[in-house]
C-alpha positions in Angstrom: 1.7 13.3 -38.7 4.0 13.5 -35.6 7.4 14.9 -35.9 10.4 12.7 -36.5 13.4 14.1 -34.6 16.9 12.8 -34.8 19.8 14.8 -33.3 23.5 13.8 -32.8 25.5 16.6 -31.3 29.2 16.2 -30.5 29.2 18.4 -27.5 29.4 17.7 -23.8 26.0 16.9 -22.2 24.7 19.5 -19.9 25.5 19.1 -16.5 -9.3 4.2 -5.0 -9.7 0.9 -6.6 -11.5 0.4 -9.9 -14.0 -2.3 -10.6 -12.8 -5.6 -11.8 -12.2 -5.7 -15.5 -10.9 -8.1 -18.2 -7.2 -8.6 -17.8 -4.9 -7.8 -20.7 -3.7 -11.0 -22.4 0.0 -11.2 -22.1 0.0 -13.8 -24.8 -1.8 -11.6 -27.3 0.1 -10.2 -30.4 2.0 -7.2 -29.4 2.8 -4.6 -32.1 6.1 -3.0 -31.2 9.9 -3.3 -31.5 11.5 -5.5 -29.0 13.4 -4.0 -26.0 16.8 -5.6 -25.9 19.9 -4.3 -24.2 22.1 -6.8 -25.9 21.1 -5.9 -29.5 21.9 -2.2 -29.5 25.0 -2.4 -31.8 23.3 -5.0 -34.0 20.4 -2.7 -34.7 22.6 0.2 -35.8 23.0 -1.1 -39.5 19.3 -1.9 -39.9 17.0 0.2 -37.7 16.1 3.8 -38.5 17.2 6.0 -35.6 19.3 3.4 -34.0 22.0 4.4 -31.6 25.4 5.4 -33.1 28.4 3.3 -32.3 28.7 3.1 -28.5 31.8 2.4 -26.3 32.4 -0.6 -24.2 30.3 0.8 -21.3 27.3 1.3 -23.7 27.5 5.1 -23.9 28.8 7.7 -26.3 32.4 8.9 -25.8 31.1 12.5 -26.1 28.1 14.5 -27.1 24.4 13.6 -27.2 22.1 11.5 -29.5 18.3 12.1 -29.4 15.8 10.2 -31.6 12.0 10.7 -31.5 9.5 9.0 -33.7 6.1 9.3 -32.3 4.4 7.7 -35.3 6.5 4.5 -34.7 6.5 4.8 -31.0 10.3 4.9 -30.5 12.2 7.3 -28.4 16.1 7.1 -27.7 18.7 9.2 -25.9 22.3 8.6 -25.3 25.2 10.6 -23.8 28.5 9.8 -22.2 26.8 8.7 -19.0 23.1 7.9 -19.8 21.2 5.7 -22.3 17.4 5.7 -22.5 15.3 3.6 -24.9 11.4 3.7 -25.0 9.0 1.7 -27.0 5.3 2.2 -27.3 3.5 -1.2 -27.4 -0.1 -2.1 -28.5 -2.5 -4.8 -27.9 -5.9 -5.3 -29.6 -7.8 -7.7 -27.3 -8.5 -6.1 -25.0 -7.3 -2.7 -26.2 -4.2 -1.6 -24.4 -1.3 0.8 -25.1 1.7 0.9 -22.9 5.3 2.2 -22.8 8.4 0.3 -21.7 11.5 2.3 -21.0 15.0 0.9 -20.4 17.5 3.1 -18.7 21.3 2.6 -18.2 22.9 4.9 -15.9 26.7 5.5 -15.7 28.8 7.3 -13.2 27.1 10.2 -11.6 23.6 9.3 -13.0 20.7 8.2 -10.7 17.0 8.6 -10.3 16.1 11.6 -8.1 13.0 13.4 -6.9 12.5 16.7 -8.8 10.1 19.3 -7.5 8.5 22.3 -9.2 9.2 24.5 -6.2 12.1 24.4 -3.8 10.6 26.9 -1.3 7.0 25.6 -1.4 7.8 22.0 -2.2 4.5 20.4 -1.3 2.1 23.2 -2.1 3.3 24.7 -5.4 2.1 22.3 -8.1 2.6 22.1 -11.8 2.2 19.5 -14.7 4.7 16.7 -14.8 6.1 17.8 -18.2 6.7 21.4 -16.8 8.6 20.0 -13.9 10.7 18.0 -16.2 11.5 21.1 -18.3 12.4 23.1 -15.2 15.1 20.7 -14.4 16.0 19.8 -18.1 15.3 16.2 -17.3 15.9 13.5 -20.0 13.5 10.9 -18.6 10.9 11.0 -16.0 7.7 9.4 -14.7 5.1 10.5 -12.1 5.8 9.7 -8.4 3.7 8.9 -5.4 1.3 11.9 -5.3 2.3 12.4 -1.6 1.4 16.1 -1.6 -2.3 15.2 -1.7 -2.2 13.1 1.4 -0.1 15.8 3.2 -2.5 18.5 2.2 -5.5 16.5 3.5 -3.6 15.5 6.7 -4.1 11.9 6.0 -1.8 9.1 7.0 0.8 9.6 4.2 3.2 6.7 4.6 6.9 7.2 5.4 8.3 10.0 3.3 11.9 11.1 3.0 13.1 13.7 0.6 16.8 14.8 0.2 17.8 12.9 3.4 15.1 14.7 5.5 12.1 13.0 7.1 8.9 14.5 5.8 6.3 12.1 7.4 6.9 9.1 9.6 3.5 7.5 10.2 2.4 4.6 8.1 -0.3 1.9 8.0 0.1 -1.8 8.9 1.1 -4.1 6.0 -1.4 -4.5 3.1 -4.2 -2.5 5.0 -5.6 -0.7 2.0 -4.7 0.5 -1.4 -2.3 2.3 -1.7 -0.7 0.1 1.0 2.1 2.7 1.6 4.9 0.2 0.8 8.1 2.2 0.2 10.6 2.7 -2.7 13.9 3.7 -1.4 16.5 5.7 -3.5 20.1 5.4 -2.4 22.8 7.9 -3.2 24.7 5.3 -5.3 21.8 4.6 -7.6 20.6 1.5 -5.7 17.0 0.9 -5.1 15.1 -1.0 -2.4 11.5 -1.8 -1.9 10.0 -2.6 1.6 6.8 -3.3 3.3 5.0 -0.3 4.6 5.9 -0.9 8.3 9.1 -2.9 7.8 11.3 0.1 8.8 10.8 3.3 10.6 11.7 6.7 9.1 14.8 6.8 11.2 15.8 3.4 10.0 15.8 4.7 6.4 17.9 7.7 7.5 20.4 5.3 9.2 20.6 3.3 6.0 21.6 6.3 4.2 18.4 6.8 2.1 18.2 10.0 0.0 14.5 9.6 -0.8 11.8 7.3 0.3 8.5 7.2 -1.6 5.3 5.7 -0.2 2.5 4.2 -2.5 2.9 0.6 -3.5 2.5 -2.2 -3.4 6.0 -3.3 -4.2 5.6 -5.6 -7.2 8.9 -7.6 -7.2 11.4 -8.1 -4.5 14.4 -10.4 -4.6 13.3 -11.5 -8.1 9.9 -12.7 -6.8 6.5 -11.3 -7.6 4.4 -10.0 -4.7 1.5 -12.4 -5.2 -0.3 -11.5 -2.0 -0.7 -7.9 -3.1 -1.2 -8.6 -6.7 -4.3 -10.6 -5.9 -5.7 -8.0 -3.6 -4.9 -4.6 -5.0 -5.1 -2.8 -8.4 -7.1 -5.5 -10.1 -9.2 -3.2 -12.2 -8.3 -1.5 -15.5 -6.7 1.9 -15.2 -3.7 4.0 -16.2 -0.7 2.7 -14.3 2.9 3.6 -13.6 5.7 1.4 -12.2 9.4 1.4 -12.0 11.9 -1.4 -11.6 15.6 -2.3 -11.3 17.5 -5.2 -12.9 20.6 -4.2 -11.1 22.2 -0.9 -9.9 22.6 1.2 -13.0 20.1 -0.8 -15.1 16.4 0.2 -14.7 13.0 -0.1 -16.4 9.8 1.9 -16.2 6.3 1.0 -17.6 3.3 3.2 -18.1 -0.1 2.0 -19.4 -2.6 4.2 -21.0 -6.2 4.1 -20.0 -9.6 5.7 -20.0 -9.3 6.5 -23.7 -10.6 5.0 -26.9 -7.4 3.2 -27.8 -6.5 1.8 -24.4 -8.7 0.6 -21.5 -5.8 0.5 -19.0 -4.4 -2.4 -17.0 -4.1 -4.0 -13.6 -1.0 -3.5 -11.6 -0.3 -7.3 -12.1 0.2 -6.6 -15.9 2.9 -4.0 -15.0 4.5 -6.4 -12.5 4.6 -9.3 -15.0 6.0 -7.1 -17.8 8.7 -5.8 -15.5 9.5 -9.3 -14.3 9.8 -10.6 -17.8 12.2 -7.7 -18.7 14.5 -9.0 -15.9 13.7 -6.7 -13.0 14.7 -8.0 -9.6 12.7 -5.4 -7.8 9.8 -3.2 -8.9 7.3 -0.7 -7.4 3.9 0.5 -8.2 3.6 4.3 -8.4 0.4 6.5 -8.5 -1.9 5.8 -11.4 -5.0 7.2 -13.0 -4.8 10.9 -14.1 -1.4 11.0 -12.4 0.3 8.5 -14.7 2.8 10.1 -17.0 6.0 9.2 -18.9 8.1 12.2 -20.0 10.9 12.2 -22.5 13.1 15.3 -23.2 10.4 17.4 -21.6 7.5 16.1 -23.6 4.7 13.9 -22.3 4.8 10.9 -24.8 1.8 9.1 -23.4 -1.9 10.0 -24.2 -3.7 11.3 -21.2 -7.3 12.5 -21.7 -9.5 14.8 -19.7 -13.2 14.3 -18.8 -14.2 15.4 -22.4 -12.0 12.8 -24.0 -9.5 15.5 -25.2 -5.7 15.1 -25.0 -4.5 16.7 -21.8 -1.5 16.7 -19.4 -1.3 14.4 -16.5 -2.6 16.2 -13.5 -0.5 18.6 -11.5 1.8 17.3 -8.9 4.5 18.6 -6.6 7.4 16.3 -8.0 8.4 13.7 -10.4 11.0 11.0 -10.4 13.6 11.5 -13.1 17.1 10.9 -14.4 19.5 12.8 -16.6 19.9 16.5 -17.7 20.2 17.8 -21.2 20.0 21.3 -22.8 18.2 19.7 -25.7 15.0 19.2 -23.6 11.9 21.2 -24.7 11.5 24.8 -23.9 9.0 25.7 -21.1 6.5 27.3 -23.6 6.6 24.4 -26.2 3.5 22.3 -26.4 3.4 19.3 -24.1 
């Protein structure tokens, strides 16, 4: 049986396309607790592991709260500036397991690019959970796997990290998959999604972007689904990862398992429509397949399997996209 962990500490928080496959049925019965940002306080009296009383901003006045129940598929974290809630959901026809994370970020919290190495940023790789532990990251997902394209000297799409241009050449709009649309991370926590050739690298610098990721396609923009791309790209079943924003400070992420006995994977449309239903006004498709990962408190909560069907870590990468820090994250040598 998986461990059930609940901690409440009154201490300051530390600073290539797959073949077409049957599409998951969004109307099928879903076995999971609902994600609802409006019912947090109502759950406190009835739900095991519910958040303790929160202040008017939806955070703790002090300390940290951590709840992990792998059997039930529920993970929660709260501090004075960050609240994360994750539910594992299941569907039987066709088989699908996925994770929906809702993140509220207060002052000083935002998604950032986190690398394994500062001196060999693009060449020194490690497992996503290890990168998260290095930075004591509360919540993270995999990124755009840009290091692979850079290492092979392929067209990599427009890449900016820490306000510096890494790569400036991209493809024309919707040329291939990934189409190198961009996800823009701003210093104030805002996000933007753009077509691959909508802006130059210098344009993004002039806009004040801290980081620009290239993968895509963008899934939602200005509250509208990207129907052109969704009909063309990512229509097969595979592990997927996507991230979205309802408004600045309120984010969602989704990861679908695939290529294992309990979950066949999904199309990117599935992720797009789930994020749309959750209220995202923008969303972006990240790398999938063996790269797909969702990390909570330094542990990989999703099931990834290797070629032999055994549980494994998502494949090594140069970086992840994450938010929050805590001294309560798993130690580097703990199981993943």
